[in-house]
N, C-alpha and C positions, 0 to 999 in steps of 0.2 A: 507142273507144280506152279500154282498161282502165287505170285509175289507182288507186293506193293511196288509200283514203279519208283525208281530212284534217279537222281541226277546229282551233279556236284553241288549245285546251289541248294538243293534240299538237304543234302548231308551237312553242308556248312551251317545251314540254319539250325539243324538239330544239334550239332556240336556246340554252337554258340549259345543257344537258348532252346531247350526242349519245349518249353511252354509256347514260344513263338511258332515252332514247327507244328505243334498240335493245333494251334488256332488257325494257322494259314493253310496247312495241307490236309489235316484230318477233319477239322470242323468247318473249313471253308469260310472263315470269317471275312467280312467285308474289309478290304485293305485300301490304304491310301498311299500313293507313291510320293516320296519326298522330292522336292525340287532338285536335290543332288542326284538322285537316281533318274529323275526325268531328263535332266541335262545329259547324263551319260547315255541314255537311250536315244536321245535326239542326235548326239554327235555320232554314235555308233551307226545309226541309220543313214546319216549323211555320208560317212565313209563307205558304207556298203553300196550306196548309190554310185559313188565314184568308181569303186572296183568293178561293179557290174557294167559301168560305162566302158571301162577298159576292155573287159571281156567281149562285150558286144562289138566294139570297134576294133578288136584285135590289136590293141596297143599295149606295149610294155609299160609305158608311162605317158602321162599327158597333163602335166601341171597347168598348161595353158588352157585346158578345158574346164578347170575348176569353177570359174565364174558361171559358165553355162550349166554345168552339173548342179551347182548350188541353186541357181535360178529355177531349174526344173524341179529340184527336190522341194524347194519352198512352195512352189505352185501346187505340187501334188500332196503336200503335207495336210493331213486331215484337219488340223487346227492351226490358227495363227501362232507363229513362234514368238514367245515373249521377248521383249526388248532386251532384258538382261541376259538372255541366252544367245541372241542373234550374233552379236559381234564376236564373242568368244568361239562359238561353234564354227563360224566361217573361217576364223583365223586358224583354228586347229585343223580344219579340212585342208587349207593351203599348206600347213606344215606337214601333214601326212603325205599329201601328193608330191611334195618336193623331195621326199626321201624314199618313196615306195616304187618298186619296180616289179612288174608281173611277168612270170614266165608263161606267156600266152599258150604255147603249145603243150604245156604240162598241166593246165587247169583241168581238174576233175569237175569241180563245181563250186559255187559260192553258197553260203548259208546251208552247209551240208548237215542234214539230219541223220545221225547214226543211232539206230535203236537196236537193242539186243534182247533176246529172251533169256530165261534162266540157263538154258543150255549153251548160251554164247552165240547163238545163230542170229544173223541179221533178220529183223522183222520191220514192219511198217511203224511209223512214229506213233500212230494211234491203234496199233494192233492190240487185241485183247490180251495177248501173251507177253506184251512188252514188260521188261524188267528194268532196263537201264537205258537212259537217253543222254546223248551228248550232241550239241549243235556247234559246229565249227564255222567260223566266218569264211574261210577259204581253204580248200584242199587241192594240192597239186601232187601229181603222181608221175614218176619218171622211172621206167624199168622196175627196179626192185627197191626204190626209195620213195617214201612219201613225205610230204611237207604239210603241216597244219599251221595256218596263220590265225591269230586271234587278236582283235583290237582291244586294247585296254585304255578306255577314255578317261579314267579317273584314278585307277589303282597306282600306288607307289611302285616304282620299278623294283623288281627282284634281281638278285645276283643270279648268274647262270647256275651256280651251285644250288641255290634255293629253288630255282625253277626245275632243276632235275628231280627234286623231291615234291614239287607242287602237285596236289591231287588233280587239279583240272588238266594240267599238262600230261600227266601219266594216263588219265582217263581218255583224253583225246587219242593218244598213241594206241592204247589198247583197243578202243572202239574202231579205229581205222584199220588196225591189223585184222580184227574180226571180220571187217567188211572186205578186206583184200589180203588174204594170207600169203600172197606171193611176196609181200613187202618184207624185206629183211631188216631194214632200218627206217625209222620214222623220226623226223625232226619236228619239234613243236616250237613255233616262234611266237612270242608275245611282243606286240608292239605297244609300248607305253606312249600313247600319242601326245599327251600333255608334255612329256619330257623329251620327246624326239629320240627315244631309245628303243632298241630291239634286243631281246634276249633269246637265246636258243638252247634247247635241251635235246639230247639225242637218246633214243630208246631202241632196245633190241628185244629179241624173243623172250629172254628171261624177265625183262621188265614187264612185258605184256602179261605174262602168266602170273607174276607176283601181284600186279594190280588187280587182275581178275579174282585172285584168291582173297585179297583184302576186301573187295566189294562184297564177296559172298559172306564173309565174316560179319561185316557191318549189316548186311541185309538180315542175317540170322538174329542179330541183336535187336534190330528194330521190330522184326516180326514178333519177337517174344514180348515186346512192350505193347503191341496193338490191343490185346484183349483188356488192358488196363487203361484205356484211353480216358476214362472218367476218374481215375485216381490221381488227384492233383500232385501228390508228393512224388509221383513217378515222372512228372513233367514239370520240373521246377523252372520258374522265371529266373534267368541268370543275367544280371546287368553287365554291361561292357560297352565298348565303342559302337557296337552294332545297334545299340538303343537309339542312336541319333537318326537312323534311317528305318526304324521299325515301322512296318505298315499297319500294325495293330496296337500301337502304343496306348491309345485311349482305353483299351481293355486290360492293360497290364496291371496285375495285382500289386506290383511294387510302386505304382505311381498314381493310379486313378483314385483310390479311396481318399487320398490326402493332397490333391492337386493344389488346393488353396492354402495348405498349411505353410506357414512361414517358419523355416528352420533357423535356430540361433546360430551365430558364428561358431564354427567348429572349434573344439578344444582338444579333440582326440583324433587319431587316424580313422577310427571307425565312423565318427561323425562326419569327417571330411569325405569319406567314401560314400556315405549315405547321401550327402549333399550333391556330390558329383553324379551319383546314380539318378537322383531326382532331376538334375539338370538335363541329363541325356534323355530321360523319359519325357520331360516337359518340352524339350526341343522338338521331339518327334510328334508329341501330342499337339503342339502349336501348329505344325505343318498340316497335320490331319484336320484340325479344326478349320484352318485357313482354306484348305482345298475344298472341304465340304461347303463352307460359306460362299466361296467363290462360285461354285456350281449353282447355288441357290440364287445369288445376285445375277448371274448371267442369264438364268432362266426367268426370274420374276421381277428383278429390279433392285434398287438400293435398299440397304437396311440402315436405319438410324437408331443409334443407342447412345444415350447420355451425351448428345451433341456431336458424336462421331458418325460420319456417313461412310459406310462401306460400299464402294462402288468402283467402277473402272474409270481411271483418269488418263487423259491423253499424256503420252510420254514421247514428245517430239524427238526425232532422230534425223539429222540432216546429212545428205551426201553432196559432195562438191565435185564438179567436173574439173579435174586437174589441168586439162588443156585450157579451159576457160580462165582458170586461176593464173596460169603462166602468161596468157595474153594480157590479163589485167595488170600483172606485175610489171610487164614491159611498158604498158600504157601509163602507169602511175609511178614509174621509176622506183619500184619496191624490190628489195633483195629477195629473191624467191625462197631462200632458206629460212627467212623470217616467218614465212607462212607455209612451209612445206607440209606441216601437219596442221590442218585447219580444225579448230575447235571453237565453240562459242566463247569460251573464256579468252582464248588468244585474240579473237576478233574484237572482243570487248575492250581489251587493253590497247589494241592497235587503233581503235576508233578515236582515241583521244588525240592522236596526231595525224591519222590518215582517214578521216571521216568519209570522204568521197569514195576512196578505194573500198573500204569496208561496206559501204552502202551498195556498191556495184557487185561485190562478192555475194552479199546476202540476197541480192536480186536474182543471182544465178543459181541459188540453191533450190533443192526440192525436198519436200517433206516425205520421208520414208519411215516415219515413226509408227508406234503402235500404242496400245493402251496397257497400263499396268494396274493390277489389282492391289489396292492398299486402303488405308483409312486416313482421313484428314479431318480437321475440325470443320464441321459443317457451317457454311456461310449463312444459310438461312436461319439455322438455330442461333448462331452468334449474333445476327442482326436483331433477333427477337429478344435478346437479353437486355 
């Protein structure tokens, strides 16, 4: 029985906004990733690189290896990491490593792809008969117990009670059980990296079967809609917080026809909701426009419009050798705590009274900055006025 493949992310998209689901998954519209999601993917990949390092080195923990892992990750990354993401991503990787321990002997695999057909039998990820897909960051199996780990780089922490009902958690447990039915108990752990928190839900045989029955029901509902893919009223655009990261916002019927319309100050709840919806769509549309223009400028060069030059501008970022700073503090009789955290602003203030020291510190720094895409008032255009 052929069925359209499903996943948790696809179902959530459908539940939040049927129109978005149709555009992304059925019509295959061109999508644009928001910076918010782009950072999440970057951090997720960095954490995955660290965990793979532990598995390869057969270590349960190695926070002392983070710098080396990060350096290798950056070197292998297909694109330069934007300055605004670099510092935070590296900080979160250190935080993750400080609290994570791996059961090396129980590791089944990392980035585990679990795919099922309509009968619930395991199949290949791209098998023609695939019906359900779930990809776990880490799976560990010990006797009759399985553990699924998932890194949440931006999601707000759930309570353990809420996690017990979370669709993704339940789907992970069901999919793993289908791949290894010797397991009696499966624990699903969500690590909320930004918050340094870990939540656990425990699932048993009855939970696995209930989750499978639920997915079958959802699949039936969706299959019934597919013949009406061109009937717009069956796929309504539904505004909400998800609009802020919508990859097809520029096509949205709620926002595109009137992007330039200036709405009056709201006087009713309905008007306020309309304005809030417009802001969500505009935020996502802005990021889509910015990403598209960024690609053009990167490939062909600057764009000049009304005196504004869209281009890549240098964004210096300095790193300081703490050991060199310590020696300089001793040499110039400076209290080390005064410069424990070195920043341009702090050095600028200190320069008023300790000029030679600051000059020596600046001489020891190295530029590890990058470029940032933005727009500024064009100097050439300004000089011509």
